[in-house]
N, C-alpha and C positions, 0 to 999 in steps of 0.2 A: 564416568568421565566422558566428556564430549569430544568427538573428533573435530578436526579443524573445520570441516564442512558444516557440521551440525552447529558448532559455535558461531561460525560466520552467518549461517542462516538465522539463528536465534537473534544475533545482534542486529542483522539487517531488518528483520521483522520488528524489533523494538524501535529502531530508528524510523521506520516507516510509520509505526503507530504514533510516535512522538510528533512527526511532521504532520500527520493527519490532525492531531489534537491542536497543534500550533495554528494550522490554517483554519480549523473550525473556530478556535478562539478569536482569531482575527476577524472572521466573518461576524461572529456574535457580538464581540466586545470592542474590537479595534477601530471600526470605522462606522460612525453613526451616519455619515453621508455617503455611503458606498453606492456607486452607480451600478446599474444593471450589468454592463459589460464586465466590470471588475468582479462582481458577484458571480457571474456565469463562469468567468475564468477560474476563480478559486474553487468553485464547485467541480469544475473539470479536473483541477489538480487533485482534489480529494478522490474523485472517481478513478483517476489514473493510478493513484497510490493504492487504492483498494484492489484494482485489477492486478497490480504488481504483486500484492500479497497472494491473490488467488493463483497467479502463475507460479509463485514460489511453492505453494502447496501442491500444485499439479506436477511441477518438476520433481518434488520430493517423492510423490507417488510413483512417478515413472522410474525414478532411480531405485525405488524399493521393489520394483517388479510389476507394478500395476500396468494393465494394458493401456496404451495411449489411444484415447478416443477423440481427441481434439479434431483431427482431420477427417473424421468419418462423417 
C-alpha cells in the first residue's frame, strides 16, 4: 500500500512523463513549419520537466536519509 506522499509522487511523475511525450509529439508531428524560437522554447520545456523529475528523485533520496550533496 502506498502512502499519500508515495502516491502523490508516483502520479506527479506520471503526469510529467505524459507532458514530456505531449511536447515531444508536438515537436515531431504537430508543426511542420515550426520556427526556431518555438522549437527552442519547447525543448526548454522538456529540459525543465526532466529537471523536475530529477529533483523529485533527489528529494526522495533526502527524505530516505541520503546525504544532501547538492550544495557542496
